[in-house]
DRENVO-95083 format. One line per 10 residues: their letters; for each residue x, y, z of C-alpha. Coordinates in steps of 0.5 Angstrom, whole numbers, plus 500, padded with zeros to 3 digits. Layout:
<sites>
a) X,Y,Z  ...
</sites>
This chain:
<sites>
mfddtpldga) 500,500,500  506,505,502  511,507,497  516,506,502  517,505,509  515,511,513  514,509,520  521,506,520  524,506,527  517,507,530
dvtvmgggfg) 514,503,536  507,502,535  502,498,540  495,495,538  491,494,544  486,489,542  486,483,537  479,484,533  479,484,526  480,492,526
glsaaaylad) 486,491,530  489,485,526  488,489,520  491,496,523  497,492,525  498,489,518  498,496,515  502,499,520  508,493,519  508,494,512
agadvtvleq) 509,501,513  515,499,517  513,500,524  515,495,529  508,493,531  506,489,537  499,487,538  496,486,546  490,482,547  487,481,554
nerlggaanl) 484,475,552  487,468,551  486,468,544  486,473,538  480,475,535  476,479,540  469,478,539  470,474,533  472,468,536  472,460,537
ieaegfrfdt) 469,455,541  472,448,540  469,442,544  467,435,544  468,435,536  464,441,535  467,448,532  463,454,533  464,461,531  462,466,537
gpswylmpdv) 461,472,533  461,474,526  458,468,521  457,471,515  462,472,509  460,478,505  463,483,501  468,478,498  471,484,494  473,488,501
ferffghfdr) 477,482,503  481,481,496  482,488,496  485,488,503  490,482,502  492,485,495  495,491,498  500,486,501  501,482,494  497,477,497
apedyytiep) 490,474,496  485,471,501  486,464,498  493,464,500  490,463,507  484,460,507  479,457,502  472,460,501  466,457,497  459,460,495
ldphyrvfyt) 453,458,499  447,455,495  442,457,498  445,464,501  440,463,506  432,461,508  427,466,511  421,463,515  415,467,516  412,465,522
etepqpekgs) 404,464,523  403,464,516  401,458,512  406,455,507  406,458,500  412,454,497  409,456,490  410,463,492  417,463,496  421,458,494
pyaddldeqp) 424,455,487  427,449,491  421,447,494  423,440,493  430,440,495  428,440,503  428,433,507  422,436,511  417,442,509  417,448,514
rcdwvtttpd) 410,449,518  410,456,516  411,460,510  418,461,507  423,463,502  430,461,499  435,466,496  440,463,492  446,466,488  441,466,482
vsrsreifaa) 438,473,482  433,471,477  430,466,482  430,472,487  426,476,482  421,470,482  420,471,490  418,479,489  414,477,483  410,472,487
yeegggetfd) 409,476,493  407,483,490  404,485,483  409,488,479  414,486,484  419,483,479  420,489,475  420,493,482  426,489,485  430,490,478
eylaeaeysy) 429,498,480  431,497,487  437,493,486  440,497,480  439,503,486  443,499,491  448,497,486  449,505,485  449,506,492  454,501,493
evgmgnfvye) 459,503,488  459,511,490  458,509,497  464,505,497  468,509,493  467,516,496  465,515,503  468,508,505  475,507,502  476,514,503
drsrlrdmid) 477,516,510  472,522,511  471,521,518  471,529,519  465,534,517  470,538,513  472,532,509  465,532,506  466,539,504  469,537,497
ldvarsgrgl) 466,538,490  467,531,488  464,528,494  458,533,493  457,531,485  458,523,487  453,524,492  447,526,487  442,521,487  444,517,493
sllgsmqehv) 438,516,499  442,520,504  436,522,508  430,518,511  430,511,514  430,505,511  423,503,512  421,509,509  425,508,503  423,500,502
esyfdepklq) 416,502,503  416,507,497  418,500,493  414,495,496  407,494,500  408,487,502  411,486,509  415,480,508  418,483,502  420,489,506
qllqytlvfl) 423,484,511  427,481,506  430,487,504  432,489,511  434,484,515  441,486,514  440,492,518  440,488,525  448,486,523  449,493,522
ggsphntpal) 446,495,529  440,498,527  433,498,526  429,499,519  426,506,523  433,509,525  438,506,519  439,511,514  436,509,507  443,510,504
ynlmahvdyn) 444,502,507  440,500,501  446,498,498  446,492,503  441,489,497  447,489,492  452,486,497  446,480,499  444,479,492  449,481,487
lgvyypeggi) 456,480,491  453,473,494  454,470,501  460,465,502  463,461,507  470,460,509  472,453,510  473,452,518  468,458,519  470,466,520
ysvveglvel) 475,464,525  479,461,519  480,468,517  482,471,523  488,466,523  489,468,516  490,475,518  495,473,524  499,469,519  499,475,514
geelgveyea) 501,479,520  507,474,522  510,475,515  510,482,516  513,482,522  508,483,527  508,480,534  502,478,538  502,477,546  495,474,548
gievtdvqnt) 493,474,555  495,481,557  490,487,559  492,494,559  489,498,565  492,505,564  494,509,559  498,516,560  501,521,556  509,522,558
ttglalqtse) 515,526,555  518,520,552  511,517,549  505,513,551  506,509,558  502,503,558  500,500,565  499,492,563  497,486,567  504,484,566
grrrtdvlvs) 508,491,568  509,497,565  511,499,557  512,505,553  510,506,546  511,511,541  504,510,538  498,506,541  492,504,536  486,502,540
nanpahvere) 482,496,538  478,497,545  472,501,544  473,509,545  468,509,551  472,504,555  479,507,554  476,514,556  472,512,562  477,506,564
llspgsrdhd) 484,508,562  485,515,561  485,520,566  480,526,566  484,531,563  486,526,557  479,525,555  476,527,549  469,527,552  465,526,559
peywegktya) 463,520,561  455,522,560  457,523,553  458,515,552  451,514,556  448,518,550  450,514,545  445,509,541  449,502,542  447,497,537
psaimfylgv) 443,491,540  446,486,544  444,478,543  443,472,547  447,466,543  446,459,544  451,454,541  448,448,540  451,441,538  445,437,536
egsvgplahh) 444,430,534  440,428,528  437,432,522  436,440,523  430,439,517  429,445,513  434,449,516  439,452,511  447,454,513  444,461,514
slvfppdwdp) 436,461,516  432,467,519  426,467,523  421,473,522  414,474,526  409,477,522  410,484,525  417,485,527  416,492,530  415,491,537
hferifddpa) 422,487,537  425,493,535  422,497,540  424,493,545  431,494,543  431,501,541  425,505,545  423,501,551  428,496,552  426,489,555
wpddpayyls) 426,482,553  422,481,546  415,477,547  415,475,539  422,475,537  426,475,530  432,471,530  438,468,526  440,461,526  447,458,523
vpsktddava) 448,451,521  455,451,518  455,443,519  450,444,513  456,446,509  462,444,513  463,436,515  469,438,520  465,443,525  461,437,528
pdghhavvil) 461,430,529  458,425,524  451,425,525  451,431,528  450,439,527  453,445,530  447,450,531  448,457,533  442,461,535  442,469,535
vpiapglddd) 437,473,538  438,481,538  436,484,544  437,491,548  444,492,551  444,493,558  438,488,560  439,483,566  441,476,563  442,472,570
setreryrek) 442,464,569  434,464,570  433,469,565  437,465,560  434,459,561  427,462,560  429,465,554  432,459,551  426,455,552  422,460,549
vlshlaeevg) 426,460,543  427,453,542  419,452,543  418,457,538  422,454,533  419,447,534  412,450,534  412,455,528  418,452,524  417,445,525
vdlrdrivfe) 425,444,528  425,441,535  432,440,537  430,440,545  431,433,546  437,432,541  442,437,544  449,434,546  453,440,547  451,447,549
rsacvsdyrt) 454,454,551  451,461,551  453,468,551  449,474,553  449,482,555  454,481,561  459,477,557  460,482,552  460,487,558  466,483,562
qynypegtal) 470,479,556  470,485,551  469,491,555  463,493,550  459,499,553  452,496,556  454,489,553  452,491,546  455,485,541  457,490,535
glahtlrqtg) 458,497,537  455,504,535  449,503,531  449,506,524  443,511,526  443,518,522  447,521,527  452,516,528  454,515,521  460,517,517
plrpphrasn) 463,523,520  459,523,526  462,517,528  468,517,533  474,519,529  480,515,528  485,520,532  484,522,539  484,529,540  487,530,547
vedlyyvgsy) 492,525,547  497,525,542  499,519,538  493,515,541  488,512,535  482,508,535  480,503,530  474,498,529  467,498,529  466,504,534
tnpgigvpmt) 469,509,528  469,509,521  467,506,517  463,502,522  460,495,524  462,489,520  468,485,518  469,488,512  468,495,515  473,494,520
lisgqhvaea) 478,491,515  478,498,512  478,502,518  485,498,519  487,502,513  484,508,515  488,509,522  494,507,519  494,512,514  492,517,519
vvedrtgggs) 499,515,523  503,515,517  500,522,515  501,525,522  508,522,523  511,524,517  509,531,517  502,531,513  498,532,519  498,537,524
aldrlmari) 496,539,531  491,543,528  488,536,525  488,534,532  484,540,535  479,540,529  478,532,529  471,534,530  470,539,525
</sites>
């Protein structure tokens, strides 16, 4: 990426070994820095981690491999390719959606009605790599839906190309970065304002189709009512770019990034927690669980809310603690990692279960925090694709229910909700796992809070609301501590594995700019302007 090695001799510490930290470490090492990654947990990866037990293998965090072009671009910066580190395969089907409390209508929804071992009890649709098949779904559920789908997808492709080229790959993390004639020109025609719900409603009346176009918002940490319409670009990601699976799961991608970093000279130290950060005349001083360290530059993959409230002195913080309390955090989740004996029926590698009206669920996340009565939820069954993640005759099943951050999740509450979701899956979809579970673990709000220091136990980061998108997200540069930077899902470009990979490039460019004279003290003082 860099023409030479502008950071030769610089000692850089990356705090946190999630995707953002691993990406930043690779870019910084490529620029010539001596890079050390400190991870407080015993395994690298952050929330994108791994459970291996009794012949089962589960990704604990992200499980969708989307936007393959971003991964190709990342590895291409180092004259490498993803396949040098892991193998991906396209999923067919991409995923299956179950609409509960409605009668099965396979003649409408699924081109693969005859391919299932068991028919679902509810209505359902299957999306595939064949876009024309997906078009048939929209045509079947709404008059003129096929033509409208074509129009929607064309707009989504335009939003993706312009958005990625001008607003994502280019670091525009300050409002003044947006004051650019080329940016203004490129933004014409983009749906920059309004909510996704308003945008999708302008195309489709059928609630099932609206849900089909908006389910990805949960993975962005928002709802249809608070996510900007610009994120219609996710339809292009979904239908045109495709859904893939890296052999061994997403954690194999983590291992690939670590291997790349090692080739570039990055050193990794796990099980070391940073407990204090001080600005001194000789650089930054870090107090860790293994003693005191000094570094020229600190790039924090730990979220800025945690760093400011727990690691910096009051005079070094950019914000008062109340600032972070007023932010809108993405959902947390209750996760069940289940080793199951026997068939999982109509479940695909990726499946989603939606109630007829999911607005009450989103209200319980963002407006009136409480455990949802009629939840929407997601299931991952990687063993449908990869025999190595479960013993013969078994499946690895992950269930994710998005919930509000900050909820109480004591053992009784978890058990009650476990029974609720498994009963719902049996009664509405027709997949009863309850008597066939041979391995089980769970994670919830308190785990994300204590294990990863995530504010309020969010599982993702800052939601992509209109007031928390683009330059309105926390910047890469800290304002009050020189040589302190942030990377990951709390800053630009945002939530998701591809976005955090790009964030690593952005922060490395900021470090190079500042240390080679391209940046200035004024840049730091104006970080929020």
